C-alpha positions as semicolon CSV with decimal commas, in nm:
position;residue;x (nm);y (nm);z (nm)
1;M;17,065;7,022;22,561
2;S;17,082;6,644;22,544
3;P;16,977;6,446;22,234
4;Q;16,672;6,321;22,424
5;A;16,556;6,672;22,512
6;S;16,620;6,781;22,153
7;R;16,404;6,496;22,025
8;I;16,122;6,588;22,266
9;L;16,140;6,948;22,148
10;Q;16,126;6,864;21,778
11;E;15,883;6,576;21,781
12;E;15,644;6,663;22,065
13;V;15,666;7,031;22,160
14;V;15,703;7,204;21,822
15;P;15,400;7,028;21,664
16;R;15,184;7,151;21,955
17;L;15,314;7,506;21,911
18;R;15,264;7,494;21,535
19;S;14,906;7,378;21,580
20;A;14,803;7,631;21,845
21;I;14,991;7,955;21,780
22;P;14,832;8,060;21,446
23;H;14,486;8,048;21,605
24;N;14,558;8,172;21,958
25;I;14,832;8,437;21,949
26;N;14,764;8,792;21,839
27;Q;15,018;8,916;21,588
28;I;15,163;9,260;21,656
29;G;15,316;9,481;21,390
30;S;15,505;9,279;21,130
31;E;15,490;8,953;21,323
32;D;15,365;8,645;21,145
33;S;15,273;8,296;21,260
34;E;15,598;8,135;21,149
35;E;15,802;8,395;21,337
36;L;15,596;8,340;21,652
37;I;15,640;7,963;21,625
38;Q;16,016;8,002;21,597
39;D;16,019;8,240;21,893
40;A;15,813;8,001;22,108
41;T;16,039;7,714;22,005
42;C;16,341;7,910;22,123
43;M;16,182;7,972;22,463
44;A;16,070;7,609;22,489
45;A;16,424;7,492;22,418
46;R;16,554;7,719;22,693
47;L;16,297;7,582;22,939
48;L;16,384;7,220;22,855
49;D;16,754;7,290;22,889
50;N;16,710;7,459;23,228
51;A;16,486;7,178;23,353
52;E;16,737;6,917;23,242
53;K;17,024;7,097;23,419
54;A;16,815;7,117;23,737
55;N;16,725;6,746;23,713
56;K;16,355;6,831;23,689
57;T;16,101;6,646;23,478
58;V;15,864;6,838;23,251
59;T;15,616;6,701;23,001
60;P;15,597;6,822;22,639
61;G;15,236;6,924;22,695
62;N;15,325;7,146;22,990
63;V;15,615;7,306;22,803
64;A;15,396;7,391;22,504
65;Y;15,109;7,511;22,727
66;Y;15,318;7,755;22,929
67;K;15,505;7,885;22,626
68;I;15,173;7,960;22,456
69;L;15,056;8,145;22,768
70;H;15,378;8,346;22,768
71;M;15,331;8,434;22,401
72;K;14,974;8,548;22,471
73;S;15,097;8,780;22,746
74;G;15,346;8,943;22,511
75;R;15,660;8,760;22,619
76;R;15,912;8,695;22,345
77;S;16,255;8,533;22,341
78;Y;16,416;8,878;22,320
79;G;16,224;9,033;22,610
80;A;15,894;9,092;22,786
81;S;15,889;9,466;22,855
82;T;15,552;9,633;22,916
83;V;15,698;9,984;22,946
84;D;15,889;9,999;22,618
85;A;15,663;10,174;22,366
86;L;15,778;9,934;22,095
87;G;15,754;9,628;22,318
88;I;15,497;9,360;22,234
89;G;15,364;9,360;22,592
90;A;15,299;9,735;22,589
91;Q;15,113;9,710;22,260
92;L;14,904;9,414;22,373
93;N;14,809;9,606;22,689
94;G;14,696;9,902;22,479
95;K;14,965;10,133;22,619
96;S;15,114;10,199;22,278
97;R;15,051;10,137;21,910
98;T;15,281;10,137;21,609
99;T;15,150;10,287;21,288
100;S;15,295;10,279;20,939
101;F;15,390;10,612;20,780
102;D;15,200;10,488;20,474
103;E;14,871;10,463;20,662
104;P;14,607;10,693;20,505
105;V;14,478;10,974;20,728
106;H;14,267;11,170;20,484
107;E;14,128;11,140;20,133
108;E;14,056;11,439;19,916
109;S;13,719;11,347;19,766
110;E;13,733;11,587;19,471
111;L;14,080;11,493;19,350
112;G;14,085;11,140;19,484
113;E;14,422;11,206;19,647
114;I;14,510;11,009;19,960
115;F;14,722;11,171;20,229
116;T;14,935;10,949;20,450
117;I;15,096;11,010;20,789
118;N;15,424;11,067;20,607
119;D;15,263;11,350;20,407
120;V;15,135;11,512;20,726
121;L;15,469;11,495;20,910
122;S;15,700;11,573;20,619
123;L;15,851;11,918;20,572
124;D;15,866;12,124;20,254
125;D;16,220;12,235;20,337
126;E;16,506;12,121;20,119
127;D;16,669;11,793;20,212
128;P;16,966;11,863;20,446
129;G;17,163;11,606;20,249
130;Q;17,124;11,812;19,933
131;K;17,231;12,128;20,111
132;A;17,541;11,959;20,246
133;A;17,618;11,803;19,908
134;R;17,676;12,147;19,760
135;K;17,961;12,192;20,005
136;M;18,114;11,857;19,916
137;D;18,443;11,857;19,729
138;W;18,307;11,646;19,444
139;E;18,615;11,692;19,228
140;A;18,831;11,542;19,500
141;F;18,588;11,253;19,540
142;L;18,573;11,175;19,168
143;T;18,948;11,204;19,129
144;G;18,991;10,925;19,381
145;L;18,778;10,683;19,174
146;T;18,910;10,452;18,908
147;E;18,744;10,435;18,570
148;R;18,575;10,111;18,666
149;E;18,448;10,259;18,993
150;Q;18,302;10,559;18,811
151;S;18,123;10,318;18,577
152;V;17,980;10,131;18,874
153;V;17,856;10,456;19,027
154;E;17,685;10,552;18,701
155;E;17,505;10,218;18,692
156;L;17,393;10,266;19,052
157;L;17,248;10,600;18,950
158;A;17,060;10,428;18,670
159;G;16,879;10,225;18,936
160;R;17,050;9,891;18,878
161;S;17,108;9,657;19,169
162;G;17,446;9,537;19,288
163;S;17,392;9,190;19,141
164;E;17,296;9,335;18,803
165;I;17,607;9,556;18,796
166;A;17,824;9,263;18,898
167;G;17,691;9,064;18,601
168;M;17,753;9,352;18,362
169;F;18,119;9,391;18,459
170;G;18,191;9,026;18,535
171;L;18,250;9,097;18,904
172;D;18,149;8,919;19,221
173;P;17,852;9,087;19,398
174;S;18,067;9,115;19,710
175;T;18,304;9,337;19,512
176;I;18,021;9,580;19,442
177;Q;17,925;9,581;19,809
178;Y;18,287;9,648;19,902
179;F;18,298;9,940;19,661
180;K;17,983;10,088;19,816
181;K;18,146;10,078;20,158
182;T;18,472;10,229;20,041
183;S;18,280;10,503;19,858
184;Q;18,087;10,581;20,173
185;N;18,410;10,605;20,371
186;S;18,556;10,840;20,110
187;M;18,251;11,064;20,124
188;T;18,258;11,063;20,503
189;C;18,615;11,192;20,494
190;L;18,522;11,466;20,248
191;Q;18,190;11,569;20,394
192;T;18,156;11,902;20,570
193;D;17,948;11,998;20,872
194;G;17,583;11,942;20,806
195;L;17,610;11,624;20,599
196;P;17,414;11,359;20,790
197;A;17,595;11,045;20,894
198;G;17,493;10,712;20,744
199;G;17,302;10,667;20,420
200;A;17,191;10,971;20,224
201;A;17,077;11,052;19,874
202;V;17,250;11,370;19,763
203;Q;17,253;11,575;19,446
204;P;17,540;11,813;19,370
205;E;17,505;12,115;19,143
206;G;17,698;12,153;18,822
207;D;17,796;11,926;18,535
208;A;17,959;11,651;18,738
209;T;18,002;11,294;18,623
210;V;17,814;11,174;18,927
211;V;17,487;11,363;18,943
212;Q;17,350;11,171;19,237
213;I;17,534;10,938;19,474
214;I;17,320;10,690;19,662
215;M;17,503;10,558;19,960
216;I;17,376;10,217;20,067
217;N;17,510;10,091;20,395
218;S;17,461;9,721;20,352
């Protein structure tokens, strides 16, 4: 995109989008006005760039107008599917709807207890991660940790964040994140069939130093 087209985008198109989108575009799911403005700006920049390459002239008003129409129809910079259940177009057309697991579905009047969708869909069975943890060779895992690493794990169990632990031990936060990843790799190597891949909260039986390992894949 040329400097001239960039100036038109910033000074003439974006102000129009910022003025119109909050009042004219329906927000779906976790969308907010600022996100929609950024998305429309991205599409407007693409249109200006394509027009410039094709030696066509477009006015800032037309660019903003058509991008707002596209946003209304459910088009976004990452796609415009109307058949994907999670797509904005499908939700705007009423073909699908996303609902939070924390949305209340029933309230027990006598006890004042609110039941959510998560309560309705959840199972009373034991967490598969806990079942698999009992098969884990915890002694082998703990043996592979240094004294400092064991201390970090204990602080994670206490609910402290990576930045807090880094401050306690005088470490860089990236060091704590690196330790989390190496710990996850170690557990993956030791896990037996049935331990779910990815993050899991597990609780081994017995008097182990690590009572509960919380793997955070971040």
